[in-house]
C-alpha positions in Angstrom: -8.9 -169.6 20.4 -12.3 -168.8 21.9 -13.1 -170.1 25.3 -16.4 -169.6 27.1 -16.6 -170.7 30.7 -19.9 -171.1 32.5 -21.5 -167.7 31.5 -24.8 -166.5 32.7 -26.5 -163.8 30.7 -29.5 -161.9 31.5 -32.2 -159.7 29.5 -33.2 -157.5 32.4 -34.2 -159.8 35.2 -34.8 -162.7 32.8 -32.0 -165.5 33.0 -31.4 -166.4 29.4 -28.1 -168.3 29.2 -27.3 -170.6 31.9 -23.9 -171.8 32.7 -22.9 -172.3 29.0 -19.2 -173.4 28.2 -17.9 -173.6 24.7 -14.5 -173.8 23.0 -13.5 -173.0 19.3 -10.2 -173.8 18.0 -8.3 -171.6 15.4 -9.6 -172.3 12.0 -12.6 -174.4 13.2 -16.3 -173.9 12.5 -18.6 -174.7 15.2 -22.4 -174.6 14.8 -25.0 -173.7 17.7 -28.3 -175.2 17.2 -31.7 -175.1 18.8 -35.3 -174.2 18.7 -36.7 -170.9 18.6 -36.0 -169.1 21.8 -33.3 -171.4 23.0 -30.7 -168.7 23.6 -28.7 -169.0 20.5 -28.7 -165.3 19.4 -28.1 -164.2 23.2 -25.0 -166.5 23.1 -23.6 -164.5 20.2 -24.6 -161.3 21.8 -22.7 -162.3 24.9 -19.6 -162.9 22.9 -19.9 -159.6 21.0 -20.3 -157.6 24.1 -23.8 -156.3 23.0 -25.2 -158.2 26.0 -22.5 -159.1 28.2 -22.8 -161.9 30.8 -23.4 -161.2 34.4 -21.0 -164.0 35.5 -18.4 -166.5 34.0 -15.8 -165.8 31.5 -15.0 -165.2 27.7 -11.5 -165.5 26.6 -10.0 -164.8 23.1 -6.5 -166.0 22.3 -6.1 -166.2 26.2 -7.2 -162.5 26.9 -10.1 -162.1 29.1 -12.8 -160.0 27.0 -15.8 -160.7 29.4 -16.3 -157.1 30.4 -14.8 -155.3 27.0 -17.0 -152.9 25.2 -18.3 -154.2 21.9 -16.0 -151.9 19.7 -13.0 -153.1 21.7 -13.9 -156.7 20.9 -14.2 -155.8 17.3 -10.7 -154.4 17.3 -9.3 -157.6 18.8 -10.9 -159.6 15.8 -14.5 -160.3 16.4 -16.9 -159.6 13.6 -20.6 -160.3 13.7 -23.1 -160.9 11.0 -26.5 -160.6 12.8 -29.9 -162.2 12.0 -31.6 -160.1 9.5 -28.4 -158.6 8.3 -28.9 -154.9 9.4 -27.3 -153.3 6.5 -27.9 -149.6 6.4 -30.4 -149.2 3.6 -29.9 -145.4 2.7 -26.1 -145.9 1.7 -24.5 -147.7 -1.1 -23.1 -151.1 -1.0 -19.6 -149.5 -1.4 -20.4 -147.2 1.6 -21.7 -150.0 3.7 -18.6 -151.9 3.2 -16.3 -148.7 3.8 -18.2 -147.8 7.0 -17.2 -151.3 8.4 -13.7 -150.5 8.0 -13.9 -147.1 9.5 -15.7 -148.9 12.5 -12.5 -150.8 13.1 -10.2 -147.8 12.5 -8.8 -149.5 9.2 -7.8 -148.3 5.9 -9.2 -149.7 2.5 -5.6 -150.7 1.2 -7.1 -153.1 -1.2 -9.6 -154.8 1.5 -12.5 -153.6 -0.7 -11.2 -155.5 -3.7 -10.9 -158.5 -1.6 -14.3 -158.2 -0.6 -15.5 -158.0 -4.1 -13.3 -160.9 -4.8 -15.5 -163.1 -2.6 -18.7 -161.5 -3.7 -18.1 -160.4 -7.4 -21.9 -159.8 -7.7 -21.7 -156.9 -5.4 -19.1 -155.1 -7.4 -21.6 -154.8 -10.3 -24.1 -153.1 -7.7 -21.5 -151.2 -5.6 -23.5 -147.9 -6.3 -27.0 -149.3 -5.5 -28.4 -148.5 -1.9 -28.6 -151.3 0.7 -32.4 -150.9 0.9 -32.7 -151.8 -2.7 -31.1 -155.2 -2.6 -32.6 -158.6 -2.5 -32.5 -160.7 0.4 -29.6 -162.7 -1.0 -27.7 -159.6 -2.1 -28.1 -158.1 1.6 -26.7 -161.3 3.2 -23.8 -161.3 0.8 -23.2 -157.5 1.8 -23.5 -158.3 5.5 -20.8 -161.1 5.2 -18.5 -158.8 3.0 -18.7 -156.0 5.7 -17.6 -158.6 8.4 -14.8 -159.9 6.0 -13.2 -156.6 5.4 -12.6 -156.3 9.1 -10.1 -159.3 8.9 -11.7 -161.0 11.8 -10.0 -164.0 13.5 -13.6 -165.0 14.8 -16.6 -164.5 12.6 -20.1 -165.0 14.1 -22.9 -165.9 11.9 -26.7 -165.9 12.9 -28.7 -167.9 10.6 -27.0 -166.5 7.3 -29.4 -168.7 5.2 -32.6 -167.3 6.6 -35.2 -166.7 4.0 -32.8 -167.4 1.0 -33.6 -169.5 -2.1 -31.5 -172.6 -2.5 -29.2 -171.3 -5.0 -28.2 -168.4 -2.8 -27.8 -170.8 0.2 -25.4 -172.8 -1.8 -23.3 -169.6 -2.6 -23.2 -168.7 1.1 -22.1 -172.3 1.9 -19.3 -172.1 -0.5 -18.2 -168.7 0.7 -17.9 -170.0 4.4 -15.9 -173.0 3.1 -13.7 -170.5 1.2 -13.1 -168.3 4.3 -12.4 -171.2 6.3 -9.6 -172.5 3.8 -8.1 -169.1 2.9 -8.4 -167.0 6.0 -7.0 -167.5 9.7 -10.6 -167.3 10.8 -12.8 -169.3 13.1 -16.5 -169.2 12.7 -19.4 -169.8 15.2 -22.5 -170.5 13.2 -26.0 -170.3 14.3 -28.2 -172.0 11.9 -31.5 -173.9 11.3 -30.9 -175.9 8.2 -29.3 -179.2 9.1 -28.2 -180.2 5.7 -26.2 -176.8 5.7 -24.7 -177.5 9.2 -23.7 -181.3 8.4 -21.8 -180.0 5.3 -19.6 -177.4 6.8 -19.6 -178.2 10.4 -16.8 -179.9 12.4 -18.6 -179.8 15.9 -21.9 -178.8 17.1 -23.6 -177.6 20.3 -27.4 -177.8 21.0 -29.1 -175.3 23.3 -32.5 -175.6 25.0 -33.8 -172.9 27.2 -30.3 -171.4 27.4 -28.6 -174.5 28.6 -26.4 -176.8 26.6 -28.1 -180.3 26.2 -25.9 -181.9 23.7 -22.3 -181.5 22.0 -20.2 -183.4 19.8 -18.8 -183.9 16.4 -21.1 -183.5 13.3 -21.1 -187.4 13.0 -22.9 -187.5 16.5 -25.6 -185.2 15.3 -27.9 -188.1 14.9 -31.6 -188.3 13.9 -32.4 -189.1 17.5 -30.7 -185.8 18.7 -32.6 -184.0 16.1 -35.9 -185.3 17.1 -35.5 -185.0 20.8 -34.0 -181.4 20.7 -34.7 -179.7 17.6 -38.0 -180.7 16.1 -41.1 -178.9 17.0 
């Protein structure tokens, strides 16, 4: 479904991602772990085209998308929920979601109702401006915006950051529901190990932009955590 082959990504002259290879199958959730500055967000930005790799290749369903612009990748089915949510604060919840549809050239056709089905609390505050929402509400809105685009690949960058436990559980349940109901794969960057262990099939650990460990979630041992993730 998604195949990343030996990509190298730079910020200016700084080499951030070093020869990373990764595969995700249809309907699978893979987690990317690592300490701060390990290159996790840069990996997601490489996939979205915000910061494309200088070398290597990225394929989506067999199509080489390595050099495609971000908007073309979106139209092929990649949706990105960035760290910090980046919702638009001066327009309403409803308008934020509609804008995500427009960005992909899609008509509503019941898609807004589907988003509110996943996040019913958003329907009650649909007329509220994004900047007035709590952190948990903003995260729900950010995921709702991505879902209405009907992605085949959903990229989530630390979706539980700064959220209270009850909201974290809600986000966890939503991700599980997405995997069970949608034809969608998920690449998750996350720091909460209990969250990762509950919903992940496979994991990859990055350190200074290089893969240092990969495996099934059962192989995410305390020894690996201590070696590569603890500060």
